[in-house]
PAVEXBA-902041 format. One record per residue (C-alpha): x, y, z; residue in one letter. Coordinates in steps of 0.05 Angstrom, whole numbers, always signed. Layout:
BEGIN
atom px->X py->Y pz->Z residu->A
...
REM end
This chain:
BEGIN
atom px->+68 py->+649 pz->+1292 residu->X
atom px->+64 py->+719 pz->+1264 residu->X
atom px->+29 py->+751 pz->+1204 residu->X
atom px->+72 py->+769 pz->+1144 residu->X
atom px->+67 py->+786 pz->+1069 residu->X
atom px->+105 py->+737 pz->+1024 residu->X
atom px->+124 py->+744 pz->+951 residu->X
atom px->+123 py->+674 pz->+920 residu->X
atom px->+120 py->+693 pz->+846 residu->X
atom px->+136 py->+754 pz->+804 residu->X
atom px->+76 py->+793 pz->+777 residu->X
atom px->+31 py->+760 pz->+828 residu->X
atom px->-2 py->+790 pz->+891 residu->X
atom px->+31 py->+781 pz->+958 residu->X
atom px->+6 py->+724 pz->+1001 residu->X
atom px->-10 py->+744 pz->+1072 residu->X
atom px->-1 py->+685 pz->+1119 residu->X
atom px->+23 py->+662 pz->+1188 residu->X
atom px->+97 py->+646 pz->+1189 residu->X
atom px->+148 py->+621 pz->+1240 residu->X
atom px->+203 py->+668 pz->+1262 residu->X
atom px->+265 py->+639 pz->+1296 residu->X
atom px->+299 py->+672 pz->+1355 residu->X
atom px->+357 py->+719 pz->+1341 residu->X
atom px->+425 py->+686 pz->+1341 residu->X
atom px->+493 py->+716 pz->+1359 residu->X
atom px->+497 py->+789 pz->+1336 residu->X
atom px->+423 py->+792 pz->+1317 residu->X
atom px->+362 py->+831 pz->+1341 residu->X
atom px->+289 py->+811 pz->+1342 residu->X
atom px->+242 py->+870 pz->+1329 residu->X
atom px->+167 py->+874 pz->+1336 residu->X
atom px->+149 py->+918 pz->+1277 residu->X
atom px->+101 py->+975 pz->+1292 residu->X
atom px->+95 py->+1004 pz->+1222 residu->X
atom px->+123 py->+991 pz->+1152 residu->X
atom px->+124 py->+1040 pz->+1094 residu->X
atom px->+97 py->+1020 pz->+1026 residu->X
atom px->+155 py->+1035 pz->+979 residu->X
atom px->+163 py->+1032 pz->+904 residu->X
atom px->+226 py->+990 pz->+912 residu->X
atom px->+184 py->+933 pz->+938 residu->X
atom px->+139 py->+941 pz->+878 residu->X
atom px->+201 py->+937 pz->+833 residu->X
atom px->+217 py->+870 pz->+864 residu->X
atom px->+146 py->+846 pz->+854 residu->X
atom px->+150 py->+865 pz->+780 residu->X
atom px->+220 py->+835 pz->+771 residu->X
atom px->+254 py->+901 pz->+759 residu->X
atom px->+299 py->+888 pz->+819 residu->X
atom px->+324 py->+816 pz->+829 residu->X
atom px->+308 py->+780 pz->+894 residu->X
atom px->+312 py->+709 pz->+920 residu->X
atom px->+242 py->+679 pz->+926 residu->X
atom px->+201 py->+664 pz->+965 residu->X
atom px->+215 py->+726 pz->+1006 residu->X
atom px->+182 py->+765 pz->+1062 residu->X
atom px->+177 py->+833 pz->+1030 residu->X
atom px->+186 py->+903 pz->+1059 residu->X
atom px->+247 py->+946 pz->+1075 residu->X
atom px->+222 py->+1010 pz->+1108 residu->X
atom px->+200 py->+1004 pz->+1180 residu->X
atom px->+206 py->+1018 pz->+1254 residu->X
atom px->+189 py->+980 pz->+1316 residu->X
atom px->+209 py->+959 pz->+1386 residu->X
atom px->+266 py->+912 pz->+1403 residu->X
atom px->+236 py->+848 pz->+1432 residu->X
atom px->+297 py->+804 pz->+1440 residu->X
atom px->+372 py->+804 pz->+1427 residu->X
atom px->+422 py->+749 pz->+1412 residu->X
atom px->+489 py->+738 pz->+1447 residu->X
atom px->+539 py->+794 pz->+1439 residu->X
atom px->+490 py->+849 pz->+1421 residu->X
atom px->+510 py->+915 pz->+1455 residu->X
atom px->+479 py->+971 pz->+1412 residu->X
atom px->+407 py->+960 pz->+1434 residu->X
atom px->+366 py->+925 pz->+1488 residu->X
atom px->+294 py->+900 pz->+1493 residu->X
atom px->+246 py->+959 pz->+1496 residu->X
atom px->+287 py->+1005 pz->+1453 residu->X
atom px->+252 py->+1039 pz->+1395 residu->X
atom px->+290 py->+1029 pz->+1329 residu->X
atom px->+288 py->+1045 pz->+1255 residu->X
atom px->+306 py->+987 pz->+1210 residu->X
atom px->+365 py->+994 pz->+1162 residu->X
atom px->+358 py->+960 pz->+1094 residu->X
atom px->+433 py->+960 pz->+1080 residu->X
atom px->+464 py->+936 pz->+1144 residu->X
atom px->+539 py->+948 pz->+1144 residu->X
atom px->+594 py->+905 pz->+1175 residu->X
atom px->+624 py->+963 pz->+1214 residu->X
atom px->+697 py->+948 pz->+1198 residu->X
atom px->+710 py->+948 pz->+1123 residu->X
atom px->+743 py->+1002 pz->+1080 residu->X
atom px->+678 py->+1039 pz->+1071 residu->X
atom px->+653 py->+1032 pz->+1142 residu->X
atom px->+718 py->+1059 pz->+1169 residu->X
atom px->+711 py->+1120 pz->+1124 residu->X
atom px->+639 py->+1134 pz->+1148 residu->X
atom px->+608 py->+1108 pz->+1084 residu->X
atom px->+571 py->+1049 pz->+1114 residu->X
atom px->+518 py->+1047 pz->+1061 residu->X
atom px->+571 py->+1026 pz->+1010 residu->X
atom px->+591 py->+966 pz->+1053 residu->X
atom px->+588 py->+900 pz->+1014 residu->X
atom px->+558 py->+863 pz->+1074 residu->X
atom px->+490 py->+897 pz->+1063 residu->X
atom px->+493 py->+881 pz->+989 residu->X
atom px->+507 py->+807 pz->+1003 residu->X
atom px->+447 py->+801 pz->+1050 residu->X
atom px->+404 py->+838 pz->+998 residu->X
atom px->+419 py->+787 pz->+943 residu->X
atom px->+422 py->+722 pz->+983 residu->X
atom px->+361 py->+736 pz->+1026 residu->X
atom px->+398 py->+704 pz->+1085 residu->X
atom px->+430 py->+735 pz->+1146 residu->X
atom px->+505 py->+736 pz->+1162 residu->X
atom px->+509 py->+662 pz->+1178 residu->X
atom px->+476 py->+646 pz->+1111 residu->X
atom px->+411 py->+622 pz->+1142 residu->X
atom px->+341 py->+651 pz->+1148 residu->X
atom px->+299 py->+662 pz->+1210 residu->X
atom px->+234 py->+656 pz->+1170 residu->X
atom px->+196 py->+593 pz->+1151 residu->X
atom px->+126 py->+570 pz->+1133 residu->X
atom px->+105 py->+498 pz->+1139 residu->X
atom px->+178 py->+477 pz->+1138 residu->X
atom px->+196 py->+519 pz->+1076 residu->X
atom px->+251 py->+571 pz->+1083 residu->X
atom px->+229 py->+643 pz->+1068 residu->X
atom px->+281 py->+695 pz->+1050 residu->X
atom px->+295 py->+762 pz->+1084 residu->X
atom px->+286 py->+822 pz->+1037 residu->X
atom px->+344 py->+871 pz->+1043 residu->X
atom px->+358 py->+841 pz->+1111 residu->X
atom px->+295 py->+876 pz->+1138 residu->X
atom px->+228 py->+843 pz->+1117 residu->X
atom px->+187 py->+897 pz->+1150 residu->X
atom px->+120 py->+867 pz->+1127 residu->X
atom px->+125 py->+816 pz->+1183 residu->X
atom px->+98 py->+829 pz->+1253 residu->X
atom px->+165 py->+806 pz->+1280 residu->X
atom px->+231 py->+806 pz->+1242 residu->X
atom px->+303 py->+789 pz->+1257 residu->X
atom px->+361 py->+833 pz->+1234 residu->X
atom px->+436 py->+839 pz->+1244 residu->X
atom px->+453 py->+885 pz->+1302 residu->X
atom px->+479 py->+935 pz->+1250 residu->X
atom px->+410 py->+934 pz->+1218 residu->X
atom px->+376 py->+975 pz->+1272 residu->X
atom px->+386 py->+1046 pz->+1297 residu->X
atom px->+362 py->+1065 pz->+1366 residu->X
atom px->+318 py->+1128 pz->+1366 residu->X
atom px->+283 py->+1175 pz->+1414 residu->X
atom px->+217 py->+1148 pz->+1441 residu->X
atom px->+175 py->+1211 pz->+1433 residu->X
atom px->+169 py->+1203 pz->+1357 residu->X
atom px->+110 py->+1160 pz->+1333 residu->X
atom px->+137 py->+1096 pz->+1303 residu->X
atom px->+95 py->+1103 pz->+1239 residu->X
atom px->+129 py->+1169 pz->+1226 residu->X
atom px->+198 py->+1142 pz->+1244 residu->X
atom px->+188 py->+1085 pz->+1196 residu->X
atom px->+189 py->+1132 pz->+1137 residu->X
atom px->+258 py->+1157 pz->+1156 residu->X
atom px->+283 py->+1086 pz->+1144 residu->X
atom px->+279 py->+1095 pz->+1068 residu->X
atom px->+240 py->+1149 pz->+1032 residu->X
atom px->+257 py->+1208 pz->+1076 residu->X
atom px->+330 py->+1190 pz->+1084 residu->X
atom px->+338 py->+1173 pz->+1010 residu->X
atom px->+307 py->+1238 pz->+986 residu->X
atom px->+331 py->+1288 pz->+1038 residu->X
atom px->+400 py->+1256 pz->+1038 residu->X
atom px->+406 py->+1259 pz->+962 residu->X
atom px->+396 py->+1334 pz->+964 residu->X
atom px->+438 py->+1350 pz->+1026 residu->X
atom px->+490 py->+1295 pz->+1032 residu->X
atom px->+501 py->+1273 pz->+960 residu->X
atom px->+489 py->+1333 pz->+915 residu->X
atom px->+502 py->+1384 pz->+971 residu->X
atom px->+450 py->+1433 pz->+945 residu->X
atom px->+472 py->+1504 pz->+959 residu->X
atom px->+431 py->+1562 pz->+986 residu->X
atom px->+400 py->+1605 pz->+931 residu->X
atom px->+406 py->+1551 pz->+878 residu->X
atom px->+355 py->+1524 pz->+829 residu->X
atom px->+333 py->+1451 pz->+833 residu->X
atom px->+291 py->+1408 pz->+786 residu->X
atom px->+261 py->+1344 pz->+815 residu->X
atom px->+231 py->+1293 pz->+767 residu->X
atom px->+179 py->+1251 pz->+805 residu->X
atom px->+136 py->+1272 pz->+864 residu->X
atom px->+127 py->+1205 pz->+898 residu->X
atom px->+153 py->+1187 pz->+967 residu->X
atom px->+226 py->+1197 pz->+949 residu->X
atom px->+216 py->+1258 pz->+903 residu->X
atom px->+177 py->+1295 pz->+956 residu->X
atom px->+235 py->+1285 pz->+1004 residu->X
atom px->+285 py->+1310 pz->+952 residu->X
atom px->+241 py->+1371 pz->+948 residu->X
atom px->+239 py->+1382 pz->+1023 residu->X
atom px->+314 py->+1367 pz->+1027 residu->X
atom px->+326 py->+1422 pz->+976 residu->X
atom px->+282 py->+1469 pz->+1016 residu->X
atom px->+320 py->+1453 pz->+1079 residu->X
atom px->+385 py->+1468 pz->+1042 residu->X
atom px->+358 py->+1537 pz->+1022 residu->X
atom px->+346 py->+1528 pz->+948 residu->X
atom px->+311 py->+1588 pz->+917 residu->X
atom px->+274 py->+1553 pz->+860 residu->X
atom px->+249 py->+1482 pz->+868 residu->X
atom px->+216 py->+1457 pz->+805 residu->X
atom px->+175 py->+1393 pz->+811 residu->X
atom px->+159 py->+1352 pz->+749 residu->X
atom px->+107 py->+1297 pz->+748 residu->X
atom px->+51 py->+1270 pz->+704 residu->X
atom px->-3 py->+1275 pz->+756 residu->X
atom px->-32 py->+1340 pz->+782 residu->X
atom px->-49 py->+1307 pz->+849 residu->X
atom px->+25 py->+1292 pz->+860 residu->X
atom px->+45 py->+1362 pz->+840 residu->X
atom px->-3 py->+1387 pz->+894 residu->X
atom px->+37 py->+1346 pz->+944 residu->X
atom px->+101 py->+1375 pz->+916 residu->X
atom px->+78 py->+1446 pz->+930 residu->X
atom px->+61 py->+1425 pz->+1001 residu->X
atom px->+133 py->+1400 pz->+1011 residu->X
atom px->+167 py->+1462 pz->+984 residu->X
atom px->+163 py->+1464 pz->+908 residu->X
atom px->+161 py->+1535 pz->+883 residu->X
atom px->+141 py->+1515 pz->+812 residu->X
atom px->+108 py->+1453 pz->+783 residu->X
atom px->+106 py->+1424 pz->+713 residu->X
atom px->+59 py->+1370 pz->+687 residu->X
atom px->+102 py->+1332 pz->+638 residu->X
atom px->+41 py->+1310 pz->+598 residu->X
atom px->+20 py->+1380 pz->+580 residu->X
atom px->+86 py->+1418 pz->+579 residu->X
atom px->+157 py->+1409 pz->+554 residu->X
atom px->+193 py->+1399 pz->+620 residu->X
atom px->+263 py->+1416 pz->+596 residu->X
atom px->+241 py->+1480 pz->+560 residu->X
atom px->+199 py->+1502 pz->+620 residu->X
atom px->+257 py->+1490 pz->+668 residu->X
atom px->+302 py->+1532 pz->+624 residu->X
atom px->+250 py->+1588 pz->+620 residu->X
atom px->+245 py->+1588 pz->+696 residu->X
atom px->+321 py->+1593 pz->+704 residu->X
atom px->+335 py->+1652 pz->+657 residu->X
atom px->+349 py->+1606 pz->+599 residu->X
atom px->+411 py->+1573 pz->+628 residu->X
atom px->+382 py->+1511 pz->+663 residu->X
atom px->+378 py->+1487 pz->+734 residu->X
atom px->+437 py->+1481 pz->+780 residu->X
atom px->+415 py->+1411 pz->+801 residu->X
atom px->+367 py->+1360 pz->+773 residu->X
atom px->+345 py->+1296 pz->+808 residu->X
atom px->+314 py->+1234 pz->+778 residu->X
atom px->+270 py->+1207 pz->+833 residu->X
atom px->+235 py->+1158 pz->+787 residu->X
atom px->+288 py->+1111 pz->+757 residu->X
atom px->+275 py->+1121 pz->+684 residu->X
atom px->+325 py->+1128 pz->+627 residu->X
atom px->+283 py->+1180 pz->+590 residu->X
atom px->+280 py->+1222 pz->+654 residu->X
atom px->+356 py->+1218 pz->+661 residu->X
atom px->+362 py->+1245 pz->+590 residu->X
atom px->+314 py->+1302 pz->+607 residu->X
atom px->+352 py->+1317 pz->+671 residu->X
atom px->+418 py->+1321 pz->+635 residu->X
atom px->+387 py->+1370 pz->+585 residu->X
atom px->+354 py->+1410 pz->+640 residu->X
atom px->+417 py->+1428 pz->+679 residu->X
atom px->+462 py->+1487 pz->+663 residu->X
atom px->+536 py->+1484 pz->+646 residu->X
atom px->+573 py->+1456 pz->+706 residu->X
atom px->+506 py->+1433 pz->+734 residu->X
atom px->+494 py->+1368 pz->+770 residu->X
atom px->+448 py->+1310 pz->+752 residu->X
atom px->+435 py->+1264 pz->+811 residu->X
atom px->+408 py->+1194 pz->+798 residu->X
atom px->+365 py->+1173 pz->+857 residu->X
atom px->+307 py->+1129 pz->+831 residu->X
atom px->+318 py->+1055 pz->+819 residu->X
atom px->+310 py->+1034 pz->+746 residu->X
atom px->+304 py->+963 pz->+720 residu->X
atom px->+371 py->+931 pz->+738 residu->X
atom px->+386 py->+918 pz->+664 residu->X
atom px->+372 py->+989 pz->+638 residu->X
atom px->+429 py->+1029 pz->+608 residu->X
atom px->+437 py->+1105 pz->+600 residu->X
atom px->+475 py->+1133 pz->+540 residu->X
atom px->+492 py->+1204 pz->+520 residu->X
atom px->+536 py->+1242 pz->+472 residu->X
atom px->+602 py->+1253 pz->+508 residu->X
atom px->+632 py->+1312 pz->+470 residu->X
atom px->+581 py->+1366 pz->+489 residu->X
atom px->+577 py->+1336 pz->+558 residu->X
atom px->+652 py->+1348 pz->+568 residu->X
atom px->+649 py->+1419 pz->+538 residu->X
atom px->+594 py->+1437 pz->+587 residu->X
atom px->+629 py->+1409 pz->+648 residu->X
atom px->+565 py->+1376 pz->+671 residu->X
atom px->+567 py->+1325 pz->+726 residu->X
atom px->+528 py->+1260 pz->+735 residu->X
atom px->+527 py->+1230 pz->+805 residu->X
atom px->+487 py->+1176 pz->+839 residu->X
atom px->+458 py->+1170 pz->+909 residu->X
atom px->+442 py->+1107 pz->+947 residu->X
atom px->+404 py->+1114 pz->+1013 residu->X
atom px->+418 py->+1188 pz->+1014 residu->X
atom px->+493 py->+1176 pz->+1024 residu->X
atom px->+476 py->+1169 pz->+1098 residu->X
atom px->+508 py->+1145 pz->+1161 residu->X
atom px->+444 py->+1118 pz->+1194 residu->X
atom px->+469 py->+1127 pz->+1266 residu->X
atom px->+481 py->+1200 pz->+1253 residu->X
atom px->+429 py->+1218 pz->+1201 residu->X
atom px->+367 py->+1181 pz->+1227 residu->X
atom px->+368 py->+1215 pz->+1295 residu->X
atom px->+384 py->+1282 pz->+1262 residu->X
atom px->+323 py->+1277 pz->+1217 residu->X
atom px->+278 py->+1259 pz->+1276 residu->X
atom px->+305 py->+1319 pz->+1314 residu->X
atom px->+286 py->+1363 pz->+1254 residu->X
atom px->+216 py->+1332 pz->+1255 residu->X
atom px->+207 py->+1346 pz->+1329 residu->X
atom px->+231 py->+1417 pz->+1317 residu->X
atom px->+177 py->+1426 pz->+1263 residu->X
atom px->+227 py->+1432 pz->+1206 residu->X
atom px->+217 py->+1364 pz->+1172 residu->X
atom px->+149 py->+1341 pz->+1146 residu->X
atom px->+132 py->+1269 pz->+1164 residu->X
atom px->+58 py->+1274 pz->+1184 residu->X
atom px->+41 py->+1303 pz->+1116 residu->X
atom px->+74 py->+1244 pz->+1080 residu->X
atom px->+24 py->+1193 pz->+1105 residu->X
atom px->-36 py->+1192 pz->+1058 residu->X
atom px->-66 py->+1125 pz->+1081 residu->X
atom px->-57 py->+1071 pz->+1133 residu->X
atom px->-70 py->+997 pz->+1122 residu->X
atom px->-69 py->+932 pz->+1160 residu->X
atom px->-24 py->+876 pz->+1136 residu->X
atom px->-82 py->+837 pz->+1105 residu->X
atom px->-95 py->+897 pz->+1059 residu->X
atom px->-23 py->+903 pz->+1035 residu->X
atom px->-40 py->+888 pz->+962 residu->X
atom px->-90 py->+945 pz->+961 residu->X
atom px->-34 py->+990 pz->+989 residu->X
atom px->+11 py->+971 pz->+930 residu->X
atom px->-46 py->+982 pz->+881 residu->X
atom px->-56 py->+1053 pz->+908 residu->X
atom px->+19 py->+1065 pz->+904 residu->X
atom px->+23 py->+1043 pz->+832 residu->X
atom px->-38 py->+1085 pz->+813 residu->X
atom px->-5 py->+1147 pz->+842 residu->X
atom px->-60 py->+1158 pz->+893 residu->X
atom px->-16 py->+1169 pz->+953 residu->X
atom px->+46 py->+1206 pz->+976 residu->X
atom px->+64 py->+1149 pz->+1023 residu->X
atom px->+23 py->+1095 pz->+1057 residu->X
atom px->+41 py->+1055 pz->+1118 residu->X
atom px->+21 py->+986 pz->+1142 residu->X
atom px->+9 py->+988 pz->+1216 residu->X
atom px->+16 py->+927 pz->+1262 residu->X
atom px->-1 py->+963 pz->+1327 residu->X
REM end
């Protein structure tokens, strides 16, 4: 029996309870979770903005220690430290062969069915099946994932720091460096200074952007943005964000704009805020039914580009270790991301603080 946080109904608090976890089967890995990040994507599921099969053991950002492996597993062994991957690829499809594993359909299937590759779950409570969220379920003391759902990492990085690389850090830094390919000396506008937005900011800083303009509605979050590399900040409640961005970029607009919120109005502002031939990068997750419309004729005349980024366009086996190396070298901020730590029994308070905008990132610690 292990402790876990379960979502039984939308718009209801998580239920923290003891559950049963089955042993890993062929090609699977059992991980004792050390820490799990509290991410807005989980909150989207709790609110029904992202569909999920219920009841489900929530959580998709985490790190831990391999406890057991099923037959045929060769990538990791018991005792290895690992980051959990919330979009586990198959390793052999069109996208995996072209080093685009995050676009693999296998991870998408697990995400929507809530079951592992053999179409069964390893979680249960009192005989009732519980689903796996994104193939990870990091809000469980022990979880079971496909072998492709874990990345072995160096052991000198604290696991609560490594956990953040599993989603927020990779998503944000990767959007700036891998997806948009921010150039040195460029100007960047980032809408949203939460866990992902702060990492877009530090990704832009790592890429050598000259101006990094953070936009948010809370001064407390803008203070975090400055800590992570923002050169200018705009409170969208008290200032016209688009006009201010244009003023800061000699009237022409930013080279790049990132929506780290997942809001149609923000996408509209981002498209207005970029210059001709500028790039708008969609990073935040909106409600899955939302649509974004714009007038095409001026868009074509301006040669603007709209691109999207999922999981920072990463190859986890290359990018996760690379980010941890940057952290150890003092070039990537992870310590500063963690505003609060919680135990699993206080997970609902952690989500309340997240929704209230009180934190940069929180973690639930099991060890």
